[in-house]
Each structure stands twice: as C-alpha cells, then as structure tokens.
MARNUBA-693222 format. One record per residue (C-alpha): x, y, z; residue number from 1. Coordinates in Angstrom, 2 decimals. Example, Ala and Ser with C-alpha at 12.3 -4.5 7.8 and 13.67 -1.06 7.14 Angstrom:
// residues 2
+---------+---------+---------+-----+
!    east !   north !      up !  nr !
+---------+---------+---------+-----+
!   12.30 !   -4.50 !    7.80 !   1 !
!   13.67 !   -1.06 !    7.14 !   2 !
+---------+---------+---------+-----+
END
This chain:
// residues 205
+---------+---------+---------+-----+
!    east !   north !      up !  nr !
+---------+---------+---------+-----+
!   20.37 !   92.34 !   79.66 !   1 !
!   24.08 !   92.17 !   81.37 !   2 !
!   25.74 !   94.07 !   83.90 !   3 !
!   25.12 !   97.89 !   83.54 !   4 !
!   28.04 !  100.17 !   83.34 !   5 !
!   27.02 !  101.21 !   87.07 !   6 !
!   26.67 !   98.00 !   88.44 !   7 !
!   30.28 !   97.10 !   86.92 !   8 !
!   31.67 !  100.32 !   88.65 !   9 !
!   30.37 !   99.51 !   92.02 !  10 !
!   31.42 !   95.84 !   91.88 !  11 !
!   35.04 !   96.80 !   90.79 !  12 !
!   34.78 !   99.91 !   93.44 !  13 !
!   33.97 !   97.10 !   96.11 !  14 !
!   36.66 !   94.71 !   95.33 !  15 !
!   39.21 !   97.38 !   94.55 !  16 !
!   38.77 !   98.69 !   98.17 !  17 !
!   39.99 !   95.45 !   99.75 !  18 !
!   42.26 !   94.24 !   97.03 !  19 !
!   45.24 !   96.82 !   96.14 !  20 !
!   46.32 !   95.06 !   92.92 !  21 !
!   42.82 !   95.52 !   91.35 !  22 !
!   42.68 !   99.24 !   92.66 !  23 !
!   46.05 !   99.68 !   90.80 !  24 !
!   44.82 !   98.00 !   87.71 !  25 !
!   41.74 !  100.01 !   87.49 !  26 !
!   43.82 !  103.24 !   87.86 !  27 !
!   45.97 !  101.92 !   84.76 !  28 !
!   43.52 !  100.90 !   82.48 !  29 !
!   40.11 !  102.34 !   83.83 !  30 !
!   36.54 !  100.86 !   83.80 !  31 !
!   35.60 !   98.25 !   81.22 !  32 !
!   32.48 !   98.72 !   79.13 !  33 !
!   29.26 !   96.73 !   79.60 !  34 !
!   28.80 !   93.64 !   77.82 !  35 !
!   25.32 !   93.14 !   76.79 !  36 !
!   23.20 !   90.31 !   75.00 !  37 !
!   19.61 !   89.91 !   74.70 !  38 !
!   17.96 !   87.27 !   76.90 !  39 !
!   16.17 !   84.49 !   75.42 !  40 !
!   16.65 !   81.46 !   73.16 !  41 !
!   18.14 !   83.51 !   70.09 !  42 !
!   21.19 !   84.33 !   72.03 !  43 !
!   21.94 !   80.38 !   72.42 !  44 !
!   21.11 !   79.88 !   69.16 !  45 !
!   23.52 !   82.88 !   68.06 !  46 !
!   26.13 !   81.06 !   70.18 !  47 !
!   25.87 !   77.62 !   68.63 !  48 !
!   25.92 !   79.37 !   65.08 !  49 !
!   29.27 !   81.06 !   66.00 !  50 !
!   31.23 !   78.21 !   67.27 !  51 !
!   34.38 !   77.47 !   65.79 !  52 !
!   33.69 !   79.92 !   62.91 !  53 !
!   34.85 !   83.56 !   62.09 !  54 !
!   32.45 !   86.51 !   63.21 !  55 !
!   31.88 !   87.09 !   59.35 !  56 !
!   30.95 !   83.20 !   58.65 !  57 !
!   28.54 !   83.40 !   61.67 !  58 !
!   26.88 !   86.49 !   60.29 !  59 !
!   26.49 !   84.80 !   57.02 !  60 !
!   24.87 !   81.83 !   58.46 !  61 !
!   22.75 !   83.89 !   60.75 !  62 !
!   21.52 !   86.18 !   57.94 !  63 !
!   20.78 !   82.93 !   55.65 !  64 !
!   18.77 !   81.53 !   58.71 !  65 !
!   16.64 !   84.72 !   59.02 !  66 !
!   15.92 !   84.73 !   55.49 !  67 !
!   14.61 !   81.04 !   55.69 !  68 !
!   12.97 !   81.25 !   58.95 !  69 !
!   11.98 !   84.41 !   59.56 !  70 !
!   13.50 !   87.39 !   61.88 !  71 !
!   12.09 !   85.90 !   64.78 !  72 !
!   13.39 !   82.36 !   64.24 !  73 !
!   10.84 !   80.72 !   65.70 !  74 !
!   12.26 !   77.44 !   67.22 !  75 !
!    8.93 !   75.78 !   65.80 !  76 !
!   10.15 !   77.00 !   61.99 !  77 !
!   13.70 !   75.44 !   62.60 !  78 !
!   12.31 !   72.11 !   63.79 !  79 !
!   10.00 !   71.59 !   61.05 !  80 !
!   12.98 !   72.12 !   58.59 !  81 !
!   14.56 !   69.22 !   57.09 !  82 !
!   18.58 !   68.64 !   57.13 !  83 !
!   19.01 !   70.04 !   53.47 !  84 !
!   17.40 !   73.40 !   54.21 !  85 !
!   19.29 !   74.12 !   57.12 !  86 !
!   22.28 !   72.97 !   55.45 !  87 !
!   21.79 !   75.42 !   52.83 !  88 !
!   21.88 !   78.09 !   55.52 !  89 !
!   25.49 !   76.82 !   56.39 !  90 !
!   24.75 !   74.72 !   59.62 !  91 !
!   26.70 !   71.60 !   59.46 !  92 !
!   25.27 !   68.41 !   60.68 !  93 !
!   26.25 !   68.82 !   64.17 !  94 !
!   25.17 !   72.33 !   64.49 !  95 !
!   21.82 !   71.42 !   63.23 !  96 !
!   21.96 !   68.88 !   66.19 !  97 !
!   22.64 !   71.25 !   68.89 !  98 !
!   20.13 !   73.93 !   67.28 !  99 !
!   17.49 !   71.10 !   67.32 ! 100 !
!   18.29 !   70.34 !   70.80 ! 101 !
!   18.26 !   73.85 !   71.97 ! 102 !
!   14.70 !   74.22 !   69.94 ! 103 !
!   13.26 !   71.15 !   71.25 ! 104 !
!   13.99 !   72.19 !   74.81 ! 105 !
!   12.37 !   75.43 !   74.61 ! 106 !
!    8.95 !   74.26 !   72.69 ! 107 !
!    8.56 !   71.40 !   75.06 ! 108 !
!    8.92 !   73.85 !   78.03 ! 109 !
!   11.68 !   72.29 !   79.58 ! 110 !
!   13.68 !   75.42 !   79.35 ! 111 !
!   12.16 !   78.60 !   79.98 ! 112 !
!   14.43 !   81.51 !   79.29 ! 113 !
!   12.24 !   83.68 !   81.54 ! 114 !
!   12.00 !   81.56 !   84.32 ! 115 !
!   15.82 !   80.06 !   84.80 ! 116 !
!   16.76 !   79.07 !   88.27 ! 117 !
!   17.67 !   81.87 !   90.50 ! 118 !
!   20.46 !   79.66 !   91.82 ! 119 !
!   23.56 !   80.13 !   89.50 ! 120 !
!   24.45 !   76.54 !   89.46 ! 121 !
!   21.13 !   75.40 !   88.99 ! 122 !
!   20.86 !   77.49 !   86.00 ! 123 !
!   24.02 !   76.45 !   84.50 ! 124 !
!   23.01 !   73.02 !   85.01 ! 125 !
!   19.55 !   73.65 !   82.90 ! 126 !
!   21.21 !   75.31 !   80.42 ! 127 !
!   23.96 !   72.70 !   79.66 ! 128 !
!   21.06 !   70.37 !   79.15 ! 129 !
!   21.37 !   71.70 !   75.56 ! 130 !
!   23.53 !   69.78 !   73.41 ! 131 !
!   26.68 !   72.01 !   72.38 ! 132 !
!   26.25 !   74.15 !   75.33 ! 133 !
!   29.10 !   73.74 !   78.14 ! 134 !
!   29.62 !   75.53 !   81.20 ! 135 !
!   31.63 !   78.31 !   79.77 ! 136 !
!   28.51 !   79.20 !   77.26 ! 137 !
!   26.01 !   78.83 !   79.90 ! 138 !
!   28.19 !   81.25 !   82.29 ! 139 !
!   28.81 !   83.79 !   79.33 ! 140 !
!   25.06 !   83.64 !   78.84 ! 141 !
!   24.21 !   84.16 !   82.53 ! 142 !
!   26.73 !   86.92 !   82.59 ! 143 !
!   26.18 !   88.96 !   79.40 ! 144 !
!   22.21 !   88.44 !   79.13 ! 145 !
!   20.55 !   88.13 !   82.58 ! 146 !
!   23.52 !   90.18 !   84.14 ! 147 !
!   24.21 !   88.01 !   87.34 ! 148 !
!   26.69 !   89.57 !   89.19 ! 149 !
!   28.54 !   86.52 !   90.51 ! 150 !
!   29.12 !   84.55 !   87.63 ! 151 !
!   32.93 !   83.63 !   87.11 ! 152 !
!   34.07 !   81.90 !   83.95 ! 153 !
!   36.91 !   80.37 !   85.33 ! 154 !
!   37.61 !   78.04 !   82.49 ! 155 !
!   38.08 !   81.29 !   80.24 ! 156 !
!   41.58 !   81.18 !   78.93 ! 157 !
!   41.75 !   85.13 !   78.82 ! 158 !
!   40.03 !   85.37 !   82.38 ! 159 !
!   43.23 !   83.15 !   83.58 ! 160 !
!   45.57 !   85.18 !   81.76 ! 161 !
!   43.98 !   88.15 !   83.16 ! 162 !
!   44.03 !   87.11 !   86.55 ! 163 !
!   47.69 !   85.92 !   86.11 ! 164 !
!   48.70 !   89.64 !   85.01 ! 165 !
!   46.50 !   91.30 !   87.54 ! 166 !
!   47.73 !   89.33 !   90.58 ! 167 !
!   51.43 !   89.24 !   89.01 ! 168 !
!   51.43 !   85.21 !   89.24 ! 169 !
!   54.27 !   83.61 !   87.52 ! 170 !
!   52.17 !   81.17 !   85.71 ! 171 !
!   48.81 !   81.29 !   84.21 ! 172 !
!   46.40 !   79.62 !   86.82 ! 173 !
!   44.33 !   76.41 !   85.93 ! 174 !
!   40.51 !   76.56 !   85.99 ! 175 !
!   40.41 !   75.13 !   89.42 ! 176 !
!   43.09 !   77.90 !   90.93 ! 177 !
!   41.20 !   80.41 !   88.93 ! 178 !
!   37.89 !   79.56 !   90.65 ! 179 !
!   39.66 !   79.57 !   94.25 ! 180 !
!   41.65 !   82.77 !   93.69 ! 181 !
!   38.38 !   84.88 !   92.90 ! 182 !
!   36.40 !   83.63 !   95.84 ! 183 !
!   37.29 !   86.72 !   97.78 ! 184 !
!   35.75 !   88.61 !   95.08 ! 185 !
!   32.50 !   87.17 !   95.42 ! 186 !
!   29.53 !   88.65 !   95.17 ! 187 !
!   31.22 !   90.79 !   92.57 ! 188 !
!   32.99 !   88.36 !   90.51 ! 189 !
!   30.86 !   89.00 !   87.41 ! 190 !
!   32.07 !   92.73 !   87.26 ! 191 !
!   35.70 !   91.31 !   87.80 ! 192 !
!   35.31 !   88.71 !   84.94 ! 193 !
!   34.56 !   91.65 !   82.50 ! 194 !
!   37.31 !   93.72 !   84.22 ! 195 !
!   39.93 !   90.64 !   83.75 ! 196 !
!   39.10 !   90.65 !   79.84 ! 197 !
!   39.40 !   94.41 !   79.76 ! 198 !
!   42.80 !   94.45 !   81.43 ! 199 !
!   44.14 !   91.13 !   79.10 ! 200 !
!   43.34 !   93.25 !   75.85 ! 201 !
!   44.77 !   96.44 !   77.03 ! 202 !
!   47.42 !   97.29 !   74.37 ! 203 !
!   49.49 !   99.06 !   76.66 ! 204 !
!   50.28 !   96.19 !   79.04 ! 205 !
+---------+---------+---------+-----+
END
C-alpha cells in the first residue's frame, strides 16, 4: 500500500548523499508524507471516476455507485447494470466504457491485481490495457498502491516543475528530459517523485 515513511526517508537519504541539491532541498522542506492507496481494482475504478472532475463531484459519483452496487463495488455487479442505471450514478458514456473495460479485464482474469508482473514496464503495459488508464495513471497506481520504489512518472507536470526548481533549471524539462535527469536516482525514483511533489507544493518556495 505505497511507500512507507521509512522507505521514503531511506530512499531520499541515499539520493541526497550523492546529489547536493537534493540534500539542500531536504534541509529546506523536510521529508514528505507517504501517499498511500489500497491495492486492487477499486483504486483504478476510483481513478476513472475522478478523471476531469472535482474531488467533490468524484466523491458524489462514488457514493452513488456504492449505493447502487454495494460497498464492495463488485465488478460483476457493475457489468450487470445498464447504461441508464450507471448514468444515474453520474457516469458519462465515456467513463462507463472505461469502467466496463476495467471490470471485464478483472472478471475474465486478464488482469489480476494480486499478480501484476514484477517488472515495472510490464506491469504498466498490463494496466494500460484498461481503457482510460494511460501510463501516468498506471505509474501512480504502482507507486501509491503497490509502493514500487523505482516508479518515476516523468510525464507529470508537477514532477517536471519540481525537478526544474530542485535542480535550478532555466526551463521546465519535457517528459523525455525529466526521465533522463532522474536516471542517477534509480532505484529510489519513487521516493524522489513524492519529494518533487512535496517540494513543488511548498508555499515557502
């Protein structure tokens, strides 16, 4: 269920020992709190529900789905509902397509959240079989839910901006450059991703 506080601290300390700018930033803003999500299908369903809507709107839809399908949100139950039933819960046609894709892959055994590939890239490839789940969403799941230590969501704009500020770059690096800049932080890029968000969001900077 995500990287623990201890794992984050150890990872950051290891990177800081060889990266002075990271060491300086740690002294300035301190260690970030863990970002934890439950493992399993519900977390990806929640990701789909939350896409392009406010937190309040997503919570409202989620509560309606729980009322309609039961708190377990059994994928078989979702697949058994018709368009109008899910629309009444707040799921658009597009999101219904995404949710059904997820549920179908789970119920037919094509994706088993308890047995995702150990290789990060293979796990990302499997998760992105789900309609509506791109690389970023897959990386966030693997980092926040599974606590994989070397996940680096280089396409995240806040990560890119955090790297820019952290390394004192003249411009925000694009995804490819952000990925290249972090190669030396492996195998602790997950801790560094969480730290870049923390650093970027610090109001004192």
